[in-house]
N, C-alpha and C positions, 0 to 999 in steps of 0.2 A: 502492500500500499504505501508506502514511503518514496517508490518511484514513480506514482502518478503525478504527471503533470496536471498543470491547469493553466489553460491560455486565457488570459484576460485581454477581451477585445476593448482597446483605448484609441479609437482609429475616427471617431465619426465629431461633426461637426458642434454638435449642442445647439443649433440654431432657436429653436424652442425654451432655451434659456436665456436669448438676447445679449446684451452688453455683458454679463458675467463671463460669455465662455468667447469673445472675443480680444481677451486678456490672455487667458488659461482653456486648456481644456479642460473637458467637461470631467472626466475622473478625479479632477484636483480642486474640483467645488467644495466648499465646506459642510461637513454636517458637523455643527456644535462648536470644538475649534479645531476640528483639523478634517484633511479634504476623505470625499469616503471610498477613494481608493486607499489610504493608511488604515483604513477601519477595515477593509476587506482583508488588507494583508497581515493586519493581525489576529485577527479570527481563523484566519488560512495558517498561522504559524503555529496559534494555540491547540491547532489538531494535530499539529506535525507535518502539516502540506507546505515547503516550500523551493520547492522547484516549478519556478513559472516561466513563461513565455507570455511577454506582452506585445500584440500585435497592435502597430501603431501609425497614425497619420497625421492628422491634424496638430499642429503644435508639437510634433513629437522631441524634439530638441529640447523644449519644457519637461517632458517629462520624462526622459532619460536625465536629464542634470537632478530633477527630485528625485527619481529614484536610484541612483548613486549617494545622493546624500545621506538617504536612506541606508545605504549599508547593500542593497538588493542585487544582488548580482545573476540576475534574470536574463533566459534569452531576449536580444530585441528584435523584432522586424519589422521595418518600416516600408510598405509598401504603396505610399504616397496618399494624399487626402482621399482620392476618386477612386480608392479601390472599395469592392462590395463586401460585405462579412465574409460568408463562402470564401472567395478568392484569399482574402487575409488568411483562413485556415489551412487553405488548401497552399500558400507557400512555405506554411511551415510543418507537413505533414511528416516528413522523412524525422523530424525533432522528436516526435512520442510517439511509442510503441503499445502495443495493445488498448486501451482507454486512454481517454483525455477527458478533465475537467474541463467546460468551456464558461465561460463568466463572463456578460457585459461589465464593461467598467464601472458604470454609473449604478449601477444596481449592488447591492446590502443585504445579504439573507445569512441569518446563524444556524446552515444545515447542518448535519451528521452526513458530511462528506463519506467518511467510510460504510455506513449504511447504504448510501446512494450507490457506488459503487456495488456493493457485495448485492443490491438487489437489480444492477442493470445484469452484472454478468448472467446472476440467476435467469433473468429473462431472455436471454439470447436475441435480444433488440441489436441493433447498429447504434440507437440512437434513443435515449431516455430524455425527457422534457420533464425539468422540474414546475409543479403547477400550484396554484393555491387557491383557496374559494376563496369568492367574494360574493356578496347581495347586492344586485341591480336594486337601486332605490325607485324602481319605475316600475307600472304593469306593464307589460310587452304584451302587444296585440299581434295576431296572425291573422290575412284576409286573405280570399281566393280572388278569380280572375276578374270577380261580379261586385265585388267590395263588402262582400258578407265577411264576416267576422266568423271565423274558423278555431280562434284558439286565443286564450286567457291567462296569461302568466303574469300574476302578480309577487311581485320581488322576489325574482327566482334565484336560483345561488345559481351562481357560474364560475366556470373553472378559468384560469390565468396563466399562460407561460409569462415567470417570471426572469425569464433572462439566464437561468441555469442549465446546463444540462451535461449528459457523461456522451460519448461521442466515442464508438470502435474506430481504429486508425484504417482502418480497410475499406472504410465508409463509403471514400471517393470512387472504389470498383464498383459499387452498386448504383448510383447514379450517371446520367448523360452529361459529359463532358459541359455541355451547352451551358447548364444550369452553375458553372463555375465562375462565369466571366459577368453574372447578372449583378447590374448595381444596385447598391446599397443593402437592402436587407433581404431582395429578391432569391436570392440564390438560395437562402436558410426558409425560405420560407417553400418556395416550390419540393426542395431537397425534403421538407417536414413532409409536405403531400405526399411524394413521390411514394419515399419511405413508408409511410401509415399504407396505401396503395399494396403494399410488398408485404403487409401486417409485419414491419421492422421495428416501430417504433414504442416505445413505453412510457409510463408514466408514472413521476414518484411525486405522491403529493406530499406539500409541508404546510405546517400550520404554524411556523414561529414568526420572529421578526423578521422583515422584508421591508426593505424601503428602496426606493429609486428617486432618480432627480433628471426625469424627461423635461419637466415645464416648473417655472417659475414658484406656479399652484402645489407642485410637489415635490420643490426643495424647501417649499415652509411645512408643509407636512410633514414632511421626514425631518427638519431641526426639533420640529416640537417631539417627535415619537421619540428622538434618539435622544433626548433630553431627558425625558421623562424613563423612558425605559434604562439609561445610567443611573440615573438619581432611584430608582427602585430596586437593580441590582446593587448598587453600593450598599442601599439601606439594609436588605439582609446578607449582606456579607459581615458587616460589624458588629 
């Protein structure tokens, strides 16, 4: 388990955060008193995972300087600002064997990674997606071609992908090459659909602390939650 590598995708521009990411890459946006990336690395280390591949793009040099100041000796792969997420992973495919953990640089979740990998291996899937449940605050309506309502669900529980996954090293042997060069996250989305049709995608349900910072609203929420969480945890440790 100690040899399992973690790929952290840090190449996106983070445009939805506006002025904040004009100066710094999104993984360096602060939650509390330190960047979300620092929170992630500390948690990985607490679970004895310390072998990282950083897939870089936007403001890569700033991230590299920050990581070197932290004493992180991970592998850096800078494929440019316009590379899609799947291509970033493809470019480092020879750097990992067996399974690799995939993590978005703008998400934080306290997952039991040993359990995640164990269940991925037992599933014999090529890809395991980490999912969490969320209650939709609205009633959802379905209707047919004549506008007759055929379904109504009041505040349904939905399961959403939280930006963590486990991927087998030979996954690129299973998908068409045309998917690899698709922009942004299109390649990953098409790969998921393709592998689902082959019965090769597993789900791992997670109900612990998980935060993301795609937008200013999410950043505000994440700052509030991480503050409450650490206050609660410190009070229990005393």
